[in-house]
C-alpha positions, 0 to 999 in steps of 0.5 A: 665382509663381501661374500663371493659365490663360493661363500654364499653357496656354502652358507646356502647348503649349511642352511638347507641341509638337515643332516648334521654330518654333511662333510666338506667333500660333499659340500665341495662336490655340490659347489664344484670346489675342492674340499680344502677350499670348503675348509678354508672358507668355513674357517674364515666365515667362523673367524669373521663372525658370519657363521656362528654355529651349527644348530640341529633341528630337534623334535622335542616331543619325540625326544620326550619334552612335549611342551614347546612354549613361546613366552612373548615378553616385554623388557625395558629397552635400556635393559633388553639385551642384558635381560635376554642374556639372563633369560638364556641362563634359565633352565629350559630356555633354548632360544631368545629373539630380541626385537626392535620394538618397545613392547613384546620385544623379547620372545623366549622359547622354552622346552619342558617335560611338564606343566610344572616346569613351565610355571617354574620358567615363568616365575624365573622370567618374572623374577629377572624383570621380564613382563610376560605378555602372553605365551603360546604352545608351539606346534611345529616350526618351518624354516627354509634357507635364505635363497640369496645365499647361492641357491643357484650355485649348488648342484641340487641333483645330489639331494636326498 
């Protein structure tokens, strides 16, 4: 699908905006289109599989889950996608990144309330067939929107 300027501006704002209650009217005002245009475009972007979902940014430590861990694992390439889906079903796993490499090709992000829970997750990942190469405690994550999605098309004067 070819994205036009309106689509790109909507995607840019959705990535940039940290509030989860950004309304269609607010998006419309910032990109100079009608609210109904925003609604129609969001529906089309969802239907076309471009807009997959809305993920909140959570400070897990502030929410009472102080252990945010990244397990770097290796899965056999022939089973990598299946193992990624199995790992996603393990309690405390919040994200999986599948890489196109032979080793260290699955990054499993886990949030736990205690070290015993981390050990439990590690055992379950091992049981499903993942080799854990190493793990790291994540301190903080930084992100920014992909700027080729219409950063120049958005009225930034309304930023908070």
